[in-house]
C-alpha positions, 0 to 999 in steps of 0.5 A, a space after each residue: 441719357 437725354 444729354 447724350 442723345 442730343 450730343 449725338 444728334 445729326 444737327 450737332 455733327 461736324 466734319 474735321 479733325 479738330 472737331 472730332 479729335 477725341 474720337 479720332 485719337 481713340 481710334 488711333 490707339 485702337 488701331 495700334 492694338 490691331 496692328 500689334 495683333 499682327 506684329 506678334 507673328 511677324 518674327 516668330 511664327 515662321 520659325 515656330 513652323 521650321 524649328 518647333 514643328 520641323 516643317 521643311 517645305 517653304 510652301 507649307 511654312 507660309 501657309 499660315 499667311 495664305 489662310 490669313 490673307 484669304 480670310 482677311 480679304 473676304 472679311 474686307 469684302 463684306 466689312 463695308 456692307 456690314 458697316 452700312 447695314 449695322 453701323 461701324 462700331 458693331 463691326 469693330 467690336 465683332 472684329 475684336 471678339 473674333 480676334 481674342 482667341 488668336 494668341 491663346 491658340 498660338 501658345 497652345 498649338 500642338 500642330 501646324 493646323 492650329 496655327 493656320 486656324 488661328 491665322 484665319 481668325 486673325 484675318 477676320 479680326 484684321 479685316 473687320 477691325 482695321 477696316 473700321 478704324 480707317 473708315 471711321 477716321 475718313 468719316 470723321 475728318 471729311 474730304 479735305 484731310 483724307 490723306 492725313 487721316 489714313 496716314 495717321 491710321 496706318 502710322 499707328 497700325 504699322 508702328 505697332 507691327 514693327 515694334 511688336 516684331 522687334 519685341 517678340 524677336 528679343 523675347 524669343 531670343 531670351 525665352 524661346 519662341 513660345 509662349 512669352 513673346 505671344 503674351 503681348 497679343 493677349 494684352 492687345 486683344 483685351 485692351 482693344 476690345 474693351 475700348 471699342 465696346 466702352 468708348 467708340 461712337 458710330 460715325 454714320 451721321 458724319 457720312 450723311 452730313 458729307 453726302 448732303 453737302 455734295 453738290 451732285 446727286 448720285 443715284 443709289 448703286 448696289 454692291 455688284 456695281 460697286 465691286 465692278 467699279 472698284 475692280 475694273 470699270 473705273 480706271 483710278 479704282 482699278 489702278 489702285 486695286 491692282 497696286 494694293 494687291 501687289 503691295 500686299 503680295 510683296 508684304 506677304 512674301 516678306 512676312 513668310 519668306 524673310 525670316 527663313 531667308 535670313 536664318 538660312 545665312 545663320 542670322 540670330 533671332 534678335 537680328 532677324 527681329 531687327 530686320 523684321 521691325 525696320 520695314 514696318 516701323 519705317 512704313 508706319 512712321 513715314 505715313 505721318 508725312 506721306 499721307 498729308 503730302 498726298 493731300 497736297 501733291 496728289 496720289 499718283 506720283 507717290 504711288 508710282 515712285 513708292 512701288 519702284 522704291 519697294 522694288 529696289 529694296 526687294 531686289 537689294 535683299 535678293 542679291 546681297 548677303 550682308 546684314 548691313 545691306 539687308 538693313 538698307 533694303 528694309 529701309 527702302 521697302 518701308 519708305 516705298 510702302 509708306 509712300 504707297 499705302 495711305 495714297 492708295 486708300 485716299 485715292 479710292 476715297 477720292 473716287 468714291 461717293 460718300 454713300 458707297 465709299 465704305 463699300 468701295 474701300 472694302 472691295 479695294 481692301 479685298 483685292 489688296 489683302 488677297 495679295 497676302 495669300 497670293 504672295 506667300 503661296 507663289 513665293 513659297 512655290 518659287 522658293 521650293 523650286 528655285 530658292 529663296 533669293 529667286 522668290 524675292 527677286 520675282 516679287 521685286 520685278 512684279 512690284 516694279 511692273 505694278 508701278 508702271 500700270 499705275 503710271 499708265 492707267 491712273 489719272 491724277 487724283 486729289 481730295 477735290 476730285 
């Protein structure tokens, strides 16, 4: 016990990927399981609503994304404060414990209300567990490799989302929408919780070390001031928060609307699963490159270009009627999101002092993941009134406009900012 205490003392703490690779790699694996929990829903859950529960309203079908997005946004908002008060590991474990019932509730759901409740718990799981994996990686590597850390974290999470979406689509085509495809979530939950409890170590000493190395002395600020800075007072943080919200707004629309849209043209479950997998898989893989690129090139250019590439992919989806065109569109959405996602988190980390970085990230993630609810609800209402293609095209226009806001508002940022 004495040896373990000495190993974890602040005098032995070092920043950097090489110095902390065992914990970094463990957190990568854990976030793959976090992503897999979302992946079990990407293909089958909207179809459970339309085919098993015979829900005809698009707005009602996508209500499970609304419950997920609102709860995840609120969990994100408190996660940074909880991490500073309780420690990162405790919040990570709590996130997993809340998420364990989710696959069982989806399997046994007798009505759509159970699905909505399961997604509320999934929102807490994602808001706490995913937030902690990214915050802990940023803590471990220090300021020079933030983009790399975020890129690897999001790679692990979203490659798992994509692969699981494909697997659930295949399993559903062979065995039905429930229960077989959802068994994957039980395995993800048990493994993620066990690894978090048994092997993860807290990273607050790494934060103290980085803060002590900063030349300037920043006075302690409260959560309200951090919220105001990250929401509207700091131009870089404002630009990042609105772009994050719109990015996840279009992701929430894709999650809830795309399976219904593709099915309306007679596409089978397996092909829908392929389209639903291409987007997050491309997003996940390319972040290995785009995260480090943002360290070298800066964040702004990647964010602006990425929002516009996403918009092009969404518009192509709305105006075409062929599987091959939808495949190209899904690739474009994935490429654009890969450019945007790690760059936004790294930009927020650049603009925030280490002593309030976790809270700034939690506020950014609050606005970003509120986009899930706004995107699903607004797309559902537009789809019910004007049609699914109009819902997709409207979100494409909004995504392009968000890129313009970043181009005008954000100052160029880099790890030394």
